[in-house]
N, C-alpha and C positions, 0 to 999 in steps of 0.2 A: 553672737551677741557681743557688742562692744562693752568693755569694762569702763565704768565711769570713774574718773580719778577724783580723789578728794582734794579740796582746795588747800593751798599752802598758806599758813598764817604769816602775816607780815605786821609787825608791831610798829606803830608810829607814835612817837612821844611828842606831845604838844605842850610846851612850857608856858605859852601865852594864853590865858583864859579868853581873851578877846578873839583870837583866831578860832579857838574851839567853839565859841558861841556863834561866830560867823558861819562855820561849817555846819553846825546843827541847824541854824536858820535856813541855810541854802538847801540842805537835805529835806527839811520839812516843806519848803516851797516846791521842790521838785518831786516830792513824795518818793524818795529813794533812801536807802540805808546809807549810813556813814561809810561803810565799806565800799558800796557801789560808787558813791560820790568820789572817794579817794582813788579808787581804781580808774575811774574815768579821767581824773586829773593826771594821774601817773601815765596812763596811755597817751593822753594828749601831749604831755611833756616829752615822752619818748619819741613820739612821731615828729615833733618839731626838731628835736635834736638829731634824729636820723636824717631828716631833710637837710639840715644845716651841714651834717657830716658829708653828705653826698655832694654838696656844693663846693666843699673844700677840695682843692686840687691835690692830686697825688704828688708827693715830694719828688719822685723820680720824673714824672711828666713835667713838673715845674722846672727841674734842673735841665731837662732836654730842651725845653723852650728857651731858657736863658742861654744855653750854649748855642742854639740856632740864631738868636738875636746877636750874640757876640760874633759869630762867624759872618753874618751879613754885614756887620759894622766894618769888618776888615776886608771884605770882598776878595778873598783869596790871597791877600798879601801875606807874605811870610815874615815872621819876627826875625830880627837880626840878632837877638840875644836868646840864649838857651833858657828854657823854663827852669832848669835846675839852678841857674844863676839867679833868676828872679826869686825863687823860693828861698835860696840861701840869703839873699839881700833882705828879704822880708823878715826872716827869722832873726837876722842880726839886728835889724831895726827894733824888733820887739824886745830883744834881750839887752839892749843898751840903755 
């Protein structure tokens, strides 16, 4: 027999009486408790945020794509200046 878990309490403080009134009105219209209404709203928000997070590109994948575009721009040509010199020049420019 599976053991039923007890619900975990989550307190929500509402400082605006108008928001509280709107929530009570909506729960009455939908014939649900305030807890159920808030839980539905939270689940909906979590779902939207998770979908948005999946759409965001992984930073490593993004860097690889940029590197690929950079390589295609130069079509195999070789730089005549060393990367160390370029970095050193850039640092000197920032510090002056």
